[in-house]
N, CA, C and O atoms as a printed pandas DataFrame, in Angstrom:
     atom_number atom_name residue_name chain_id  residue_number  x_coord  y_coord  z_coord
0              1         N          MET        A               1    1.273   26.094   -3.150
1              2        CA          MET        A               1    2.119   25.002   -2.719
2              3         C          MET        A               1    1.394   23.677   -2.944
3              4         O          MET        A               1    0.192   23.569   -2.704
4              5         N          GLN        A               2    2.135   22.672   -3.406
5              6        CA          GLN        A               2    1.565   21.351   -3.700
6              7         C          GLN        A               2    1.094   20.668   -2.418
7              8         O          GLN        A               2    1.808   20.654   -1.415
8              9         N          LYS        A               3   -0.118   20.099   -2.460
9             10        CA          LYS        A               3   -0.623   19.290   -1.346
10            11         C          LYS        A               3   -0.600   17.832   -1.774
11            12         O          LYS        A               3   -0.777   17.512   -2.949
12            13         N          TRP        A               4   -0.378   16.951   -0.800
13            14        CA          TRP        A               4   -0.199   15.531   -1.084
14            15         C          TRP        A               4   -1.163   14.682   -0.282
15            16         O          TRP        A               4   -1.589   15.056    0.811
16            17         N          GLU        A               5   -1.499   13.530   -0.847
17            18        CA          GLU        A               5   -2.159   12.447   -0.117
18            19         C          GLU        A               5   -1.078   11.421    0.175
19            20         O          GLU        A               5   -0.150   11.242   -0.614
20            21         N          TYR        A               6   -1.203   10.752    1.310
21            22        CA          TYR        A               6   -0.225    9.733    1.688
22            23         C          TYR        A               6   -0.930    8.406    1.928
23            24         O          TYR        A               6   -1.984    8.357    2.563
24            25         N          LEU        A               7   -0.345    7.345    1.421
25            26        CA          LEU        A               7   -0.901    5.996    1.526
26            27         C          LEU        A               7    0.130    5.113    2.219
27            28         O          LEU        A               7    1.310    5.128    1.871
28            29         N          ARG        A               8   -0.330    4.343    3.205
29            30        CA          ARG        A               8    0.543    3.363    3.878
30            31         C          ARG        A               8   -0.100    1.994    3.729
31            32         O          ARG        A               8   -1.284    1.813    4.012
32            33         N          ILE        A               9    0.695    1.039    3.282
33            34        CA          ILE        A               9    0.225   -0.340    3.118
34            35         C          ILE        A               9    1.134   -1.261    3.928
35            36         O          ILE        A               9    2.357   -1.218    3.794
36            37         N          VAL        A              10    0.522   -2.089    4.766
37            38        CA          VAL        A              10    1.257   -3.083    5.545
38            39         C          VAL        A              10    0.965   -4.455    4.928
39            40         O          VAL        A              10   -0.192   -4.850    4.783
40            41         N          VAL        A              11    2.026   -5.166    4.572
41            42        CA          VAL        A              11    1.884   -6.488    3.951
42            43         C          VAL        A              11    2.448   -7.538    4.893
43            44         O          VAL        A              11    3.592   -7.436    5.335
44            45         N          ASN        A              12    1.645   -8.544    5.197
45            46        CA          ASN        A              12    2.089   -9.702    5.966
46            47         C          ASN        A              12    2.841  -10.598    4.983
47            48         O          ASN        A              12    2.227  -11.247    4.136
48            49         N          MET        A              13    4.167  -10.632    5.093
49            50        CA          MET        A              13    4.980  -11.358    4.121
50            51         C          MET        A              13    4.902  -12.868    4.310
51            52         O          MET        A              13    5.146  -13.616    3.363
52            53         N          ASP        A              14    4.568  -13.334    5.514
53            54        CA          ASP        A              14    4.424  -14.771    5.734
54            55         C          ASP        A              14    3.245  -15.324    4.934
55            56         O          ASP        A              14    3.332  -16.394    4.332
56            57         N          GLU        A              15    2.143  -14.574    4.939
57            58        CA          GLU        A              15    0.931  -15.009    4.242
58            59         C          GLU        A              15    0.756  -14.343    2.886
59            60         O          GLU        A              15   -0.128  -14.723    2.118
60            61         N          ARG        A              16    1.604  -13.335    2.579
61            62        CA          ARG        A              16    1.551  -12.579    1.318
62            63         C          ARG        A              16    0.190  -11.924    1.120
63            64         O          ARG        A              16   -0.379  -11.979    0.030
64            65         N          VAL        A              17   -0.333  -11.299    2.187
65            66        CA          VAL        A              17   -1.608  -10.598    2.096
66            67         C          VAL        A              17   -1.450   -9.177    2.631
67            68         O          VAL        A              17   -0.629   -8.920    3.511
68            69         N          VAL        A              18   -2.251   -8.254    2.084
69            70        CA          VAL        A              18   -2.307   -6.896    2.606
70            71         C          VAL        A              18   -3.059   -6.955    3.920
71            72         O          VAL        A              18   -4.163   -7.495    3.990
72            73         N          ASP        A              19   -2.456   -6.395    4.968
73            74        CA          ASP        A              19   -3.045   -6.471    6.304
74            75         C          ASP        A              19   -3.676   -5.162    6.748
75            76         O          ASP        A              19   -4.634   -5.171    7.521
76            77         N          ASP        A              20   -3.153   -4.031    6.270
77            78        CA          ASP        A              20   -3.662   -2.740    6.716
78            79         C          ASP        A              20   -3.404   -1.703    5.637
79            80         O          ASP        A              20   -2.366   -1.728    4.976
80            81         N          VAL        A              21   -4.356   -0.788    5.461
81            82        CA          VAL        A              21   -4.214    0.295    4.495
82            83         C          VAL        A              21   -4.723    1.574    5.145
83            84         O          VAL        A              21   -5.833    1.612    5.676
84            85         N          THR        A              22   -3.896    2.631    5.099
85            86        CA          THR        A              22   -4.342    3.932    5.588
86            87         C          THR        A              22   -4.046    4.986    4.527
87            88         O          THR        A              22   -3.046    4.904    3.815
88            89         N          VAL        A              23   -4.930    5.976    4.432
89            90        CA          VAL        A              23   -4.727    7.140    3.578
90            91         C          VAL        A              23   -4.831    8.351    4.481
91            92         O          VAL        A              23   -5.845    8.555    5.149
92            93         N          ASN        A              24   -3.763    9.163    4.500
93            94        CA          ASN        A              24   -3.706   10.340    5.373
94            95         C          ASN        A              24   -4.067    9.979    6.807
95            96         O          ASN        A              24   -4.833   10.686    7.461
96            97         N          ASP        A              25   -3.511    8.876    7.291
97            98        CA          ASP        A              25   -3.698    8.394    8.667
98            99         C          ASP        A              25   -5.117    7.948    8.992
99           100         O          ASP        A              25   -5.459    7.791   10.164
100          101         N          VAL        A              26   -5.947    7.741    7.973
101          102        CA          VAL        A              26   -7.302    7.221    8.174
102          103         C          VAL        A              26   -7.321    5.793    7.640
103          104         O          VAL        A              26   -7.001    5.554    6.476
104          105         N          LYS        A              27   -7.696    4.848    8.496
105          106        CA          LYS        A              27   -7.715    3.446    8.092
106          107         C          LYS        A              27   -8.791    3.218    7.034
107          108         O          LYS        A              27   -9.956    3.568    7.223
108          109         N          VAL        A              28   -8.381    2.633    5.937
109          110        CA          VAL        A              28   -9.288    2.267    4.845
110          111         C          VAL        A              28   -8.931    0.856    4.423
111          112         O          VAL        A              28   -7.805    0.406    4.630
112          113         N          PHE        A              29   -9.866    0.176    3.845
113          114        CA          PHE        A              29   -9.560   -1.133    3.280
114          115         C          PHE        A              29  -10.542   -1.387    2.155
115          116         O          PHE        A              29  -11.655   -1.858    2.393
116          117         N          ASP        A              30  -10.146   -1.083    0.947
117          118        CA          ASP        A              30  -10.987   -1.223   -0.237
118          119         C          ASP        A              30  -10.889   -2.664   -0.726
119          120         O          ASP        A              30   -9.890   -3.053   -1.331
120          121         N          GLN        A              31  -11.916   -3.442   -0.465
121          122        CA          GLN        A              31  -11.882   -4.865   -0.824
122          123         C          GLN        A              31  -11.725   -5.090   -2.324
123          124         O          GLN        A              31  -11.201   -6.125   -2.736
124          125         N          SER        A              32  -12.170   -4.139   -3.152
125          126        CA          SER        A              32  -12.022   -4.324   -4.592
126          127         C          SER        A              32  -10.564   -4.162   -5.033
127          128         O          SER        A              32  -10.171   -4.669   -6.083
128          129         N          ARG        A              33   -9.764   -3.452   -4.226
129          130        CA          ARG        A              33   -8.358   -3.236   -4.573
130          131         C          ARG        A              33   -7.437   -4.176   -3.820
131          132         O          ARG        A              33   -6.462   -4.671   -4.386
132          133         N          PHE        A              34   -7.730   -4.429   -2.555
133          134        CA          PHE        A              34   -6.881   -5.255   -1.703
134          135         C          PHE        A              34   -7.706   -6.392   -1.135
135          136         O          PHE        A              34   -8.581   -6.161   -0.301
136          137         N          LYS        A              35   -7.451   -7.590   -1.559
137          138        CA          LYS        A              35   -8.205   -8.736   -1.073
138          139         C          LYS        A              35   -7.365   -9.477   -0.046
139          140         O          LYS        A              35   -6.294   -9.992   -0.369
140          141         N          LYS        A              36   -7.848   -9.533    1.192
141          142        CA          LYS        A              36   -7.087  -10.182    2.262
142          143         C          LYS        A              36   -6.915  -11.677    2.003
143          144         O          LYS        A              36   -5.957  -12.279    2.488
144          145         N          THR        A              37   -7.810  -12.270    1.263
145          146        CA          THR        A              37   -7.751  -13.710    1.062
146          147         C          THR        A              37   -6.877  -14.088   -0.126
147          148         O          THR        A              37   -6.658  -15.275   -0.368
148          149         N          LYS        A              38   -6.376  -13.119   -0.865
149          150        CA          LYS        A              38   -5.593  -13.400   -2.059
150          151         C          LYS        A              38   -4.121  -13.051   -1.839
151          152         O          LYS        A              38   -3.809  -12.007   -1.266
152          153         N          GLU        A              39   -3.232  -13.908   -2.284
153          154        CA          GLU        A              39   -1.810  -13.611   -2.183
154          155         C          GLU        A              39   -1.486  -12.366   -2.992
155          156         O          GLU        A              39   -2.043  -12.149   -4.068
156          157         N          VAL        A              40   -0.584  -11.557   -2.466
157          158        CA          VAL        A              40   -0.215  -10.303   -3.089
158          159         C          VAL        A              40    1.077  -10.472   -3.878
159          160         O          VAL        A              40    2.076  -10.952   -3.342
160          161         N          GLU        A              41    1.063  -10.084   -5.133
161          162        CA          GLU        A              41    2.288   -9.946   -5.911
162          163         C          GLU        A              41    2.638   -8.470   -5.837
163          164         O          GLU        A              41    1.933   -7.638   -6.408
164          165         N          LEU        A              42    3.710   -8.138   -5.145
165          166        CA          LEU        A              42    4.025   -6.732   -4.913
166          167         C          LEU        A              42    4.212   -5.963   -6.210
167          168         O          LEU        A              42    3.811   -4.802   -6.292
168          169         N          SER        A              43    4.805   -6.569   -7.216
169          170        CA          SER        A              43    4.992   -5.860   -8.485
170          171         C          SER        A              43    3.641   -5.496   -9.101
171          172         O          SER        A              43    3.489   -4.401   -9.642
172          173         N          ASP        A              44    2.661   -6.394   -9.027
173          174        CA          ASP        A              44    1.326   -6.098   -9.553
174          175         C          ASP        A              44    0.649   -4.995   -8.739
175          176         O          ASP        A              44    0.008   -4.104   -9.298
176          177         N          LEU        A              45    0.799   -5.064   -7.407
177          178        CA          LEU        A              45    0.213   -4.054   -6.538
178          179         C          LEU        A              45    0.824   -2.689   -6.824
179          180         O          LEU        A              45    0.097   -1.702   -6.942
180          181         N          PHE        A              46    2.143   -2.616   -6.937
181          182        CA          PHE        A              46    2.817   -1.346   -7.191
182          183         C          PHE        A              46    2.429   -0.787   -8.560
183          184         O          PHE        A              46    2.248    0.421   -8.707
184          185         N          GLU        A              47    2.303   -1.654   -9.553
185          186        CA          GLU        A              47    1.908   -1.206  -10.885
186          187         C          GLU        A              47    0.496   -0.613  -10.865
187          188         O          GLU        A              47    0.242    0.424  -11.478
188          189         N          LYS        A              48   -0.415   -1.279  -10.158
189          190        CA          LYS        A              48   -1.789   -0.787  -10.061
190          191         C          LYS        A              48   -1.827    0.564   -9.351
191          192         O          LYS        A              48   -2.513    1.483   -9.799
192          193         N          LEU        A              49   -1.091    0.689   -8.244
193          194        CA          LEU        A              49   -1.063    1.952   -7.512
194          195         C          LEU        A              49   -0.421    3.056   -8.351
195          196         O          LEU        A              49   -0.879    4.198   -8.323
196          197         N          GLY        A              50    0.628    2.730   -9.090
197          198        CA          GLY        A              50    1.254    3.710   -9.976
198          199         C          GLY        A              50    0.285    4.222  -11.022
199          200         O          GLY        A              50    0.302    5.404  -11.367
200          201         N          GLY        A              51   -0.567    3.329  -11.532
201          202        CA          GLY        A              51   -1.587    3.728  -12.497
202          203         C          GLY        A              51   -2.625    4.669  -11.903
203          204         O          GLY        A              51   -3.306    5.393  -12.629
204          205         N          GLU        A              52   -2.742    4.654  -10.575
205          206        CA          GLU        A              52   -3.666    5.549   -9.872
206          207         C          GLU        A              52   -2.966    6.821   -9.403
207          208         O          GLU        A              52   -3.559    7.640   -8.701
208          209         N          GLY        A              53   -1.696    6.981   -9.794
209          210        CA          GLY        A              53   -0.964    8.203   -9.468
210          211         C          GLY        A              53   -0.129    8.142   -8.210
211          212         O          GLY        A              53    0.469    9.148   -7.827
212          213         N          TRP        A              54   -0.064    6.981   -7.544
213          214        CA          TRP        A              54    0.722    6.850   -6.316
214          215         C          TRP        A              54    2.181    6.607   -6.656
215          216         O          TRP        A              54    2.496    5.837   -7.563
216          217         N          GLU        A              55    3.072    7.269   -5.922
217          218        CA          GLU        A              55    4.515    7.119   -6.076
218          219         C          GLU        A              55    5.090    6.540   -4.787
219          220         O          GLU        A              55    4.863    7.079   -3.704
220          221         N          LEU        A              56    5.832    5.444   -4.905
221          222        CA          LEU        A              56    6.473    4.836   -3.737
222          223         C          LEU        A              56    7.575    5.763   -3.236
223          224         O          LEU        A              56    8.466    6.143   -3.995
224          225         N          VAL        A              57    7.510    6.128   -1.946
225          226        CA          VAL        A              57    8.514    7.047   -1.398
226          227         C          VAL        A              57    9.361    6.411   -0.302
227          228         O          VAL        A              57   10.445    6.909    0.005
228          229         N          ASN        A              58    8.879    5.307    0.299
229          230        CA          ASN        A              58    9.667    4.678    1.358
230          231         C          ASN        A              58    9.109    3.287    1.639
231          232         O          ASN        A              58    7.946    3.001    1.352
232          233         N          GLY        A              59    9.930    2.451    2.188
233          234        CA          GLY        A              59    9.513    1.117    2.596
234          235         C          GLY        A              59   10.477    0.568    3.621
235          236         O          GLY        A              59   11.667    0.882    3.593
236          237         N          TRP        A              60    9.979   -0.237    4.512
237          238        CA          TRP        A              60   10.814   -0.885    5.518
238          239         C          TRP        A              60   10.084   -2.107    6.042
239          240         O          TRP        A              60    8.894   -2.285    5.782
240          241         N          GLY        A              61   10.789   -2.939    6.770
241          242        CA          GLY        A              61   10.128   -4.110    7.318
242          243         C          GLY        A              61   11.084   -5.126    7.891
243          244         O          GLY        A              61   12.247   -4.847    8.183
244          245         N          SER        A              62   10.539   -6.318    8.037
245          246        CA          SER        A              62   11.282   -7.451    8.573
246          247         C          SER        A              62   10.961   -8.653    7.707
247          248         O          SER        A              62   10.382   -8.508    6.631
248          249         N          GLN        A              63   11.329   -9.831    8.162
249          250        CA          GLN        A              63   10.984  -11.030    7.399
250          251         C          GLN        A              63    9.482  -11.241    7.345
251          252         O          GLN        A              63    8.969  -11.783    6.366
252          253         N          SER        A              64    8.768  -10.822    8.383
253          254        CA          SER        A              64    7.333  -11.087    8.470
254          255         C          SER        A              64    6.451   -9.963    7.940
255          256         O          SER        A              64    5.343  -10.223    7.470
256          257         N          TRP        A              65    6.920   -8.718    8.008
257          258        CA          TRP        A              65    6.099   -7.566    7.646
258          259         C          TRP        A              65    6.875   -6.605    6.768
259          260         O          TRP        A              65    8.083   -6.434    6.938
260          261         N          GLU        A              66    6.186   -5.983    5.837
261          262        CA          GLU        A              66    6.750   -4.890    5.044
262          263         C          GLU        A              66    5.744   -3.748    5.093
263          264         O          GLU        A              66    4.538   -3.974    4.998
264          265         N          VAL        A              67    6.234   -2.530    5.241
265          266        CA          VAL        A              67    5.393   -1.341    5.252
266          267         C          VAL        A              67    5.851   -0.451    4.105
267          268         O          VAL        A              67    7.037   -0.144    3.989
268          269         N          PHE        A              68    4.915   -0.039    3.261
269          270        CA          PHE        A              68    5.229    0.778    2.096
270          271         C          PHE        A              68    4.474    2.091    2.183
271          272         O          PHE        A              68    3.287    2.119    2.510
272          273         N          TYR        A              69    5.179    3.185    1.886
273          274        CA          TYR        A              69    4.594    4.522    1.916
274          275         C          TYR        A              69    4.587    5.094    0.501
275          276         O          TYR        A              69    5.588    5.036   -0.213
276          277         N          PHE        A              70    3.448    5.642    0.114
277          278        CA          PHE        A              70    3.261    6.240   -1.196
278          279         C          PHE        A              70    2.711    7.655   -1.023
279          280         O          PHE        A              70    2.140    7.990    0.015
280          281         N          LYS        A              71    2.894    8.484   -2.065
281          282        CA          LYS        A              71    2.268    9.800   -2.078
282          283         C          LYS        A              71    1.765   10.084   -3.479
283          284         O          LYS        A              71    2.238    9.506   -4.457
284          285         N          ARG        A              72    0.776   11.003   -3.562
285          286        CA          ARG        A              72    0.304   11.509   -4.853
286          287         C          ARG        A              72   -0.283   12.894   -4.623
287          288         O          ARG        A              72   -0.741   13.211   -3.525
288          289         N          PRO        A              73   -0.266   13.709   -5.660
289          290        CA          PRO        A              73   -0.839   15.050   -5.515
290          291         C          PRO        A              73   -2.338   14.955   -5.216
291          292         O          PRO        A              73   -3.040   14.078   -5.720
292          293         N          LYS        A              74   -2.803   15.887   -4.380
293          294        CA          LYS        A              74   -4.248   15.968   -4.082
294          295         C          LYS        A              74   -4.978   16.576   -5.248
295          296         O          LYS        A              74   -6.198   16.732   -5.199
């Protein structure tokens, strides 16, 4: 049976920065991939994650926050 890794990214839409990153419910924050001080272009972020094998499976949010869920095979 296929096993999956799950990635959750929280984006502060007011400031356009990644605020939180978890993989399999473990908080991670890779500064080389997600820079808190740099504005996030979601299309660029999604393209980079897709190149790493992540598939967007869900997203939700408000005017201030967006939460995106991704998965990829282990």
